[in-house]
Structures are given as structure tokens and as C-alpha cells.
TORGUFI-890704 format. One line per field, with one value per atom (N, C-alpha, C, O): residue number from 1; atom name; x, y, z. Coordinates in steps of 0.05 Angstrom, whole numbers. Atoms other than C-alpha are relative to their C-alpha. Last residue first. Layout:
% TORGUFI-890704
n <- NUM,...
atom <- CA,...
px <- X,...
py <- Y,...
pz <- Z,...
This chain:
% TORGUFI-890704
n <- 194,194,194,194,193,193,193,193,192,192,192,192,191,191,191,191,190,190,190,190,189,189,189,189,188,188,188,188,187,187,187,187,186,186,186,186,185,185,185,185,184,184,184,184,183,183,183,183,182,182,182,182,181,181,181,181,180,180,180,180,179,179,179,179,178,178,178,178,177,177,177,177,176,176,176,176,175,175,175,175,174,174,174,174,173,173,173,173,172,172,172,172,171,171,171,171,170,170,170,170,169,169,169,169,168,168,168,168,167,167,167,167,166,166,166,166,165,165,165,165,164,164,164,164,163,163,163,163,162,162,162,162,161,161,161,161,160,160,160,160,159,159,159,159,158,158,158,158,157,157,157,157,156,156,156,156,155,155,155,155,154,154,154,154,153,153,153,153,152,152,152,152,151,151,151,151,150,150,150,150,149,149,149,149,148,148,148,148,147,147,147,147,146,146,146,146,145,145,145,145,144,144,144,144,143,143,143,143,142,142,142,142,141,141,141,141,140,140,140,140,139,139,139,139,138,138,138,138,137,137,137,137,136,136,136,136,135,135,135,135,134,134,134,134,133,133,133,133,132,132,132,132,131,131,131,131,130,130,130,130,129,129,129,129,128,128,128,128,127,127,127,127,126,126,126,126,125,125,125,125,124,124,124,124,123,123,123,123,122,122,122,122,121,121,121,121,120,120,120,120,119,119,119,119,118,118,118,118,117,117,117,117,116,116,116,116,115,115,115,115,114,114,114,114,113,113,113,113,112,112,112,112,111,111,111,111,110,110,110,110,109,109,109,109,108,108,108,108,107,107,107,107,106,106,106,106,105,105,105,105,104,104,104,104,103,103,103,103,102,102,102,102,101,101,101,101,100,100,100,100,99,99,99,99,98,98,98,98,97,97,97,97,96,96,96,96,95,95,95,95,94,94,94,94,93,93,93,93,92,92,92,92,91,91,91,91,90,90,90,90,89,89,89,89,88,88,88,88,87,87,87,87,86,86,86,86,85,85,85,85,84,84,84,84,83,83,83,83,82,82,82,82,81,81,81,81,80,80,80,80,79,79,79,79,78,78,78,78,77,77,77,77,76,76,76,76,75,75,75,75,74,74,74,74,73,73,73,73,72,72,72,72,71,71,71,71,70,70,70,70,69,69,69,69,68,68,68,68,67,67,67,67,66,66,66,66,65,65,65,65,64,64,64,64,63,63,63,63,62,62,62,62,61,61,61,61,60,60,60,60,59,59,59,59,58,58,58,58,57,57,57,57,56,56,56,56,55,55,55,55,54,54,54,54,53,53,53,53,52,52,52,52,51,51,51,51,50,50,50,50,49,49,49,49,48,48,48,48,47,47,47,47,46,46,46,46,45,45,45,45,44,44,44,44,43,43,43,43,42,42,42,42,41,41,41,41,40,40,40,40,39,39,39,39,38,38,38,38,37,37,37,37,36,36,36,36,35,35,35,35,34,34,34,34,33,33,33,33,32,32,32,32,31,31,31,31,30,30,30,30,29,29,29,29,28,28,28,28,27,27,27,27,26,26,26,26,25,25,25,25,24,24,24,24,23,23,23,23,22,22,22,22,21,21,21,21,20,20,20,20,19,19,19,19,18,18,18,18,17,17,17,17,16,16,16,16,15,15,15,15,14,14,14,14,13,13,13,13,12,12,12,12,11,11,11,11,10,10,10,10,9,9,9,9,8,8,8,8,7,7,7,7,6,6,6,6,5,5,5,5,4,4,4,4,3,3,3,3,2,2,2,2,1,1,1,1
atom <- N,CA,C,O,N,CA,C,O,N,CA,C,O,N,CA,C,O,N,CA,C,O,N,CA,C,O,N,CA,C,O,N,CA,C,O,N,CA,C,O,N,CA,C,O,N,CA,C,O,N,CA,C,O,N,CA,C,O,N,CA,C,O,N,CA,C,O,N,CA,C,O,N,CA,C,O,N,CA,C,O,N,CA,C,O,N,CA,C,O,N,CA,C,O,N,CA,C,O,N,CA,C,O,N,CA,C,O,N,CA,C,O,N,CA,C,O,N,CA,C,O,N,CA,C,O,N,CA,C,O,N,CA,C,O,N,CA,C,O,N,CA,C,O,N,CA,C,O,N,CA,C,O,N,CA,C,O,N,CA,C,O,N,CA,C,O,N,CA,C,O,N,CA,C,O,N,CA,C,O,N,CA,C,O,N,CA,C,O,N,CA,C,O,N,CA,C,O,N,CA,C,O,N,CA,C,O,N,CA,C,O,N,CA,C,O,N,CA,C,O,N,CA,C,O,N,CA,C,O,N,CA,C,O,N,CA,C,O,N,CA,C,O,N,CA,C,O,N,CA,C,O,N,CA,C,O,N,CA,C,O,N,CA,C,O,N,CA,C,O,N,CA,C,O,N,CA,C,O,N,CA,C,O,N,CA,C,O,N,CA,C,O,N,CA,C,O,N,CA,C,O,N,CA,C,O,N,CA,C,O,N,CA,C,O,N,CA,C,O,N,CA,C,O,N,CA,C,O,N,CA,C,O,N,CA,C,O,N,CA,C,O,N,CA,C,O,N,CA,C,O,N,CA,C,O,N,CA,C,O,N,CA,C,O,N,CA,C,O,N,CA,C,O,N,CA,C,O,N,CA,C,O,N,CA,C,O,N,CA,C,O,N,CA,C,O,N,CA,C,O,N,CA,C,O,N,CA,C,O,N,CA,C,O,N,CA,C,O,N,CA,C,O,N,CA,C,O,N,CA,C,O,N,CA,C,O,N,CA,C,O,N,CA,C,O,N,CA,C,O,N,CA,C,O,N,CA,C,O,N,CA,C,O,N,CA,C,O,N,CA,C,O,N,CA,C,O,N,CA,C,O,N,CA,C,O,N,CA,C,O,N,CA,C,O,N,CA,C,O,N,CA,C,O,N,CA,C,O,N,CA,C,O,N,CA,C,O,N,CA,C,O,N,CA,C,O,N,CA,C,O,N,CA,C,O,N,CA,C,O,N,CA,C,O,N,CA,C,O,N,CA,C,O,N,CA,C,O,N,CA,C,O,N,CA,C,O,N,CA,C,O,N,CA,C,O,N,CA,C,O,N,CA,C,O,N,CA,C,O,N,CA,C,O,N,CA,C,O,N,CA,C,O,N,CA,C,O,N,CA,C,O,N,CA,C,O,N,CA,C,O,N,CA,C,O,N,CA,C,O,N,CA,C,O,N,CA,C,O,N,CA,C,O,N,CA,C,O,N,CA,C,O,N,CA,C,O,N,CA,C,O,N,CA,C,O,N,CA,C,O,N,CA,C,O,N,CA,C,O,N,CA,C,O,N,CA,C,O,N,CA,C,O,N,CA,C,O,N,CA,C,O,N,CA,C,O,N,CA,C,O,N,CA,C,O,N,CA,C,O,N,CA,C,O,N,CA,C,O,N,CA,C,O,N,CA,C,O,N,CA,C,O,N,CA,C,O,N,CA,C,O,N,CA,C,O,N,CA,C,O,N,CA,C,O,N,CA,C,O,N,CA,C,O,N,CA,C,O,N,CA,C,O,N,CA,C,O,N,CA,C,O,N,CA,C,O,N,CA,C,O,N,CA,C,O,N,CA,C,O,N,CA,C,O,N,CA,C,O,N,CA,C,O,N,CA,C,O,N,CA,C,O,N,CA,C,O,N,CA,C,O,N,CA,C,O,N,CA,C,O,N,CA,C,O,N,CA,C,O,N,CA,C,O,N,CA,C,O,N,CA,C,O
px <- -5,76,25,32,-24,73,6,17,-21,2,23,19,-2,-37,22,42,-25,-49,-2,-14,-17,-119,25,26,-2,-145,15,31,-26,-169,-1,-23,-24,-221,26,47,-1,-279,27,40,16,-264,5,26,-1,-238,-20,-44,-28,-223,4,25,-14,-289,29,44,-15,-317,15,27,18,-373,15,3,18,-328,-17,-20,-16,-271,-18,-13,-9,-320,16,12,21,-353,8,0,-10,-287,-22,-17,12,-301,10,24,-2,-287,-15,-38,23,-272,5,28,21,-227,-25,-48,21,-177,-21,-29,24,-118,-21,-23,20,-58,-24,-33,27,-4,-18,-18,21,71,-26,-26,-10,134,-20,-16,-15,117,9,18,-20,64,13,0,-27,29,22,46,-7,-37,27,38,-11,-38,6,23,21,-46,11,33,-1,3,-25,-41,22,19,0,14,10,63,-24,-44,29,99,-6,8,10,169,-30,-43,13,188,-11,-22,11,238,-12,1,29,245,-12,-36,15,320,-30,-38,-8,361,-16,-19,-12,326,6,-7,-27,314,14,38,-20,255,29,48,5,203,21,26,-6,232,-3,15,-28,236,7,27,-17,169,29,42,4,135,17,29,-15,166,-3,17,-28,141,18,37,-10,73,30,43,-14,58,13,31,-22,38,15,35,-7,-7,26,47,-19,-43,4,-15,-2,-79,21,40,-27,-103,0,-20,-11,-171,30,43,-15,-190,12,24,20,-242,13,0,12,-184,-20,-20,4,-166,-14,-34,23,-139,1,22,-10,-96,-24,-47,18,-108,15,38,-14,-75,-21,-42,14,-101,18,37,-14,-69,-17,-29,18,-96,15,27,-8,-58,-20,-33,-25,-91,4,-11,-22,-164,26,26,-3,-225,23,25,-29,-245,6,1,-16,-320,30,37,-11,-356,15,22,17,-403,9,-7,26,-369,-18,-34,-4,-300,-27,-32,-6,-321,3,-8,25,-354,5,-12,19,-293,-25,-34,-11,-245,-19,-25,5,-290,10,-2,28,-290,-6,-22,20,-214,-28,-31,23,-151,-21,-19,22,-81,-22,-17,25,-38,-25,-46,-1,21,-28,-43,15,21,2,5,28,76,-14,-1,7,139,-29,-46,-22,177,-6,12,-15,124,21,28,-27,79,12,4,-12,5,28,33,-20,-16,11,22,-26,-79,18,9,-6,-145,27,35,-12,-180,5,-13,-1,-195,15,37,-15,-216,-2,-24,13,-243,19,40,-22,-222,-12,-25,4,-274,25,39,15,-247,-6,6,26,-218,-17,-32,4,-147,-26,-29,-23,-127,-5,1,-1,-196,22,18,24,-204,0,-5,-4,-132,-24,-21,-21,-142,4,7,12,-208,20,13,22,-176,-12,-13,-7,-110,-24,-24,-8,-131,4,-1,24,-168,6,-11,18,-108,-27,-39,-10,-59,-20,-25,3,-101,9,-4,28,-109,-4,-20,15,-39,-29,-39,20,-2,-18,-29,24,40,-21,-35,-1,104,-25,-31,9,87,-2,-21,27,91,-12,-36,19,149,-29,-49,4,188,-21,-38,-23,178,-6,-29,5,127,27,45,-23,136,-4,-7,-25,68,23,20,-8,5,25,32,22,-35,8,-7,20,17,-22,-32,-12,71,-19,-21,-1,26,11,1,27,9,0,-14,8,82,-28,-34,-13,103,-8,-10,10,49,14,1,13,66,-5,-8,-20,117,-12,3,-20,69,21,30,11,15,19,21,2,56,-10,1,-27,74,0,16,-17,0,28,32,-27,-34,20,36,-3,-106,29,37,-20,-110,4,9,-16,-173,19,12,-28,-193,17,42,-5,-256,29,46,-27,-276,3,-4,-20,-351,26,27,5,-387,21,41,-23,-383,-8,-23,9,-432,24,39,2,-397,-10,-5,-17,-414,-3,-25,6,-440,20,44,-15,-429,-8,-17,16,-482,15,6,-4,-433,-16,-13,9,-459,2,-15,29,-450,-11,-30,8,-376,-30,-41,-4,-367,-9,-22,21,-397,2,-18,25,-352,-23,-40,-1,-292,-25,-36,5,-310,-1,-17,29,-314,-8,-29,15,-246,-30,-44,-1,-215,-17,-30,16,-238,-1,-22,28,-213,-18,-39,10,-146,-30,-45,1,-135,-11,-28,28,-114,1,20,3,-47,-29,-42,17,-36,-2,1,20,24,-17,-5
py <- -11,-28,16,26,-17,-75,10,-4,3,-100,18,42,-23,-102,-5,-17,-15,-170,23,20,10,-194,18,39,-14,-174,-16,-34,4,-206,12,17,-10,-183,-6,0,7,-226,7,-10,23,-216,-7,-16,3,-148,-23,-20,-6,-150,-3,-13,23,-185,4,-15,12,-130,-26,-39,8,-108,-14,-29,21,-107,-11,-35,24,-68,-23,-46,11,-18,-26,-45,15,-8,-13,-36,27,13,-17,-41,22,88,-27,-28,-4,144,-22,-29,11,130,5,5,8,164,-10,-5,17,204,-6,11,-3,230,-19,-42,21,240,7,30,-9,284,-24,-42,19,276,11,30,23,317,-22,-39,-7,367,-26,-45,19,360,8,20,-11,422,-19,-12,-22,407,12,28,9,339,23,19,-8,368,-6,4,-28,327,7,-10,-10,259,31,45,-25,219,8,-6,-4,166,27,47,-27,140,1,-17,-7,70,28,36,24,62,9,22,3,129,-23,-24,-17,129,-5,-15,6,72,17,9,-22,74,-8,-25,8,13,23,27,-16,48,-6,8,3,-4,15,8,27,-8,-3,-15,7,66,-27,-31,-15,83,-9,-15,12,27,14,0,25,53,-14,-25,-7,124,-25,-26,-9,98,6,-2,19,55,11,-2,12,98,-20,-32,23,146,-12,-1,16,200,-25,-39,29,254,-12,0,9,324,-30,-44,10,339,-5,-8,-23,377,-4,14,-21,323,26,41,-12,272,21,30,-29,229,9,-4,-11,158,30,43,-16,121,10,2,-9,70,15,10,-11,52,10,19,-21,6,11,-2,-25,-40,22,37,-21,-109,26,31,-28,-174,20,14,-9,-242,30,42,7,-257,9,19,29,-259,-9,-33,4,-187,-30,-40,7,-175,-2,1,27,-176,-10,-33,19,-116,-29,-47,2,-77,-19,-33,15,-92,-3,-24,28,-71,-17,-39,13,-7,-30,-46,2,13,-15,-33,21,-2,-5,-27,26,39,-23,-44,9,96,-26,-42,-19,101,-11,-32,14,70,21,44,-15,94,-18,-39,13,52,14,14,26,98,-9,7,2,154,-28,-47,8,152,-1,-6,21,191,-6,11,14,239,-22,-34,-17,291,-16,-9,-8,238,18,18,-14,225,9,18,-20,175,11,-5,5,133,24,43,-16,126,-8,-31,16,94,18,32,-12,133,-18,-27,18,108,10,16,11,168,-17,-7,6,184,-15,-36,21,218,-3,16,-8,260,-24,-45,-10,254,11,30,-27,248,13,37,-18,188,29,47,-4,154,19,37,-15,164,6,28,-28,143,17,40,-10,77,30,46,-3,64,12,29,-20,76,5,28,-25,40,19,36,5,-31,26,27,11,-11,-4,3,-22,32,-9,6,-17,-25,23,28,14,-74,19,20,5,-29,-11,-1,-24,0,-6,7,10,-66,22,21,9,-52,-13,-31,-3,-48,-12,-36,-26,-39,1,14,-6,-107,25,28,16,-125,4,-1,-11,-66,-16,-5,4,-93,14,22,8,-66,-3,13,-7,-65,-11,-35,13,-69,10,29,21,-48,-16,-35,11,-4,-24,-44,12,10,-14,-35,24,20,-13,-38,22,66,-25,-47,8,110,-24,-44,16,112,-10,-32,27,134,-18,-42,18,189,-27,-48,23,223,-22,-45,13,271,-25,-44,12,288,-15,-37,26,298,-13,-38,19,351,-27,-48,10,384,-19,-38,-21,389,-12,-36,9,339,22,31,20,355,-9,-18,20,420,-19,-11,13,461,-21,-36,-11,502,-14,-12,-24,462,8,-4,-1,414,27,48,-14,414,2,6,-29,362,13,1,-17,289,29,38,-28,233,17,9,-10,171,28,44,-24,146,11,15,-14,75,23,20,8,55,17,40,14,60,-10,-28,29,77,-16,-40,7,149,-30,-42,0,155,-9,-25,22,136,-3,-25,25,181,-24,-42,2,241,-27,-40,5,229,-3,-22,28,221,-6,-28,19,284,-29,-45,-3,324,-19,-31,13,296,1,-18,29,314,-15,-34,5,386,-30,-41,-4,388,-5,-18,24,357,3,-16,0,416,-27,-39,-1,405,0,-9,-12,419,3,22,-24,372,10,-5,3,325,26,48
pz <- 27,-291,-2,-23,-1,-232,-27,-44,21,-235,4,10,19,-171,-19,-13,1,-139,-21,-42,22,-124,0,12,26,-57,-20,-13,14,7,-28,-39,-14,58,-14,-3,-28,34,13,25,-7,-40,29,36,-29,-63,6,1,-7,-138,30,39,-11,-149,5,11,21,-194,9,-8,22,-148,-22,-38,-9,-86,-24,-27,-6,-117,7,-1,25,-148,4,-10,12,-80,-27,-33,7,-48,-14,-18,-15,-45,-10,-31,-29,-94,14,7,-15,-167,30,39,19,-219,14,4,-11,-178,-22,-37,16,-219,11,2,-4,-173,-16,-18,-10,-201,3,-13,4,-214,11,27,14,-219,-6,-23,25,-165,-13,1,8,-110,-27,-44,-7,-83,-9,-7,18,-118,6,-10,26,-84,-19,-37,19,-14,-28,-34,8,26,-15,-23,-16,55,-3,11,11,9,16,17,-1,49,-13,-8,1,37,0,-10,-25,58,1,22,-14,2,27,43,2,-33,14,18,-18,-47,-4,-25,-28,-76,19,43,-14,-144,29,40,-11,-187,13,8,14,-223,9,2,28,-203,-17,-40,8,-133,-31,-43,-5,-120,-10,-24,18,-152,2,-18,27,-113,-21,-37,1,-49,-26,-37,0,-63,-1,-15,26,-83,0,-19,16,-22,-25,-36,-13,37,-18,-9,17,0,12,10,-14,40,-17,-24,6,2,18,26,-4,23,-6,-1,25,-6,1,-19,9,58,-28,-40,7,70,-11,-25,-24,68,-9,-32,2,8,25,34,-15,13,-3,-5,-22,-38,16,9,-20,-93,22,27,-24,-158,19,11,-14,-212,21,30,-1,-263,11,-4,11,-248,4,25,-6,-236,-13,-33,10,-236,6,20,-16,-228,-12,-35,-1,-273,19,24,5,-258,4,26,-23,-264,-8,-32,2,-331,25,26,16,-331,2,4,-14,-275,-14,-1,-25,-304,15,27,6,-374,25,27,10,-350,-5,2,-23,-309,-8,5,-18,-367,24,31,13,-414,17,18,-5,-364,-13,-2,8,-366,6,18,11,-339,-5,2,13,-323,-10,-22,-8,-275,-12,-1,-14,-284,8,19,-25,-335,11,-4,3,-387,27,47,18,-376,-1,5,10,-332,-21,-32,18,-318,-16,-38,-6,-287,-21,-45,23,-282,7,29,-6,-229,-26,-42,12,-232,6,18,24,-197,-12,-11,21,-138,-24,-33,27,-75,-19,-13,17,-6,-29,-38,24,31,-17,-26,18,102,-23,-20,20,145,-17,-22,23,202,-18,-14,-9,272,-24,-21,10,246,9,8,-6,288,-8,7,-29,286,7,24,-9,212,29,38,6,199,8,17,-18,235,-4,15,-26,199,20,37,0,130,28,37,-14,143,3,21,-28,126,16,40,-13,62,30,47,-6,45,11,27,-21,53,7,30,-26,12,23,44,-6,-48,28,43,-9,-47,7,25,-19,-49,10,32,14,-110,18,9,29,-70,-12,-9,10,4,-31,-41,-12,38,-13,-13,14,-10,11,-3,27,17,-15,-28,17,88,-27,-32,27,137,-15,-12,16,212,-28,-32,-8,243,-17,-32,19,206,8,-5,15,253,-16,-18,-19,307,-16,-7,-12,253,20,20,19,213,13,9,5,273,-19,-15,-24,292,-3,6,1,222,23,20,20,223,-1,-1,-13,288,-20,-12,-17,256,14,18,18,199,17,9,10,251,-19,-19,-23,286,-9,-2,-5,219,24,24,-12,203,5,2,0,157,9,-6,-20,175,3,25,9,138,23,46,-21,149,-12,-30,-1,88,21,20,-16,75,-2,-15,-12,20,15,6,17,8,15,39,0,51,-18,-25,-6,33,-1,-19,-3,31,8,26,-27,7,0,-18,-2,-62,28,38,-25,-70,2,0,-24,-142,24,21,-20,-196,24,37,4,-253,21,23,27,-255,-5,-20,0,-180,-27,-28,-18,-184,1,-1,15,-244,17,7,21,-207,-15,-20,-15,-146,-20,-17,-11,-192,16,14,22,-231,10,1,6,-166,-23,-21,-22,-146,-5,-2,5,-214,21,15,25,-205,-6,-12,-6,-133,-24,-21,-12,-153,6,3,-29,-199,10,-3,-9,-270,30,42,-26,-301,7,-2,-1,-358,28,48,-21,-359,0,1
């Protein structure tokens, strides 16, 4: 796994989104303020429960696109900041990258749409501080790797502090999902379990 900063990848994701003609949210330069304080970390499970109800493992595994669309407005209100829907992949120390895709994949999907069925993408939200919130990856890891720990876990941190894996943002916003038919009138196609 290469060591790149999330900020550099984030800037590339914003540029890539614009280059592909996707709506790019206006964003100010990342600041030093951290939104995910210890107090907010303690409040987080209650915010999620109020927004989404009690979630089962099946509600979380490979459901990152739908969950993050549903959480975005709730998180914006709770944190008092913009929350950016982020599509990308996950680089790991332990093996092959998860849900990896490239510019050719993006171009093909934008040109031809997605015909249905599973798709190998990952989504999370990014805050103006470039902190990330991901409510599905830990559970997906646990299930896909037959682990007993990790179910219901939430990743809420600055991505440069994470160990063993790294988020690789590719696109910012949900316009790609709408233009390719992955998001259709509030419903999603299923994500591929890789």
C-alpha cells in the first residue's frame, strides 16, 4: 500500500469529478478544526439510531451507498457543517484493494450506464476537515472475512491516522450515481461483495 495523504487524493477526486462533467460541491480549503471530538464520538451511536433505527448486520454489509445518502443530511445538521458524499475504494496492507476502480471504469459507466446487478464501489462521507465517517466498512470487513469482531463498528476519524488500510477517494458527490443509473428515485443497486 502506498503512503499518500488523503488531502492529495481528495484534491484529485474533486478534479476528476469536474473533469468527468459531474457536479462538484463548492468547498473551502480544509481547516484545522476537528468535528469528530470525543464528545461527538460518544453521541454518534445515538445519532445513527435516531436517523436509521436499529440496524442489523445485513442492513450494513455492502450497503454503503444507500446508508451514506440517508445519513448525509442528518450528519450535516448534527455537526453543523457540510458533509460530502465520497465514492472510492479501500487500499489494504493485508491484501488486494477493495472495490478498486479507475478512470476507465468511470468513463464506461458514464457513457453506457449501469445495466443493473452488483457493482464494486465503496462510499463514505468526508467532512470539511477531511475526517471521514464510514458506518458500513467495519461490519463488511467482519462479515466478508468471517471475523467475530467488528460488527457494528464505525470508522470516524481523520483517514491519515488509520492503520492497515486507507481510503482512496475517486469522486465527490452523488452525481455519478444518478447519471449512471445506480441511484434511481431513491433506491440503489446492490454493491458487490468482494
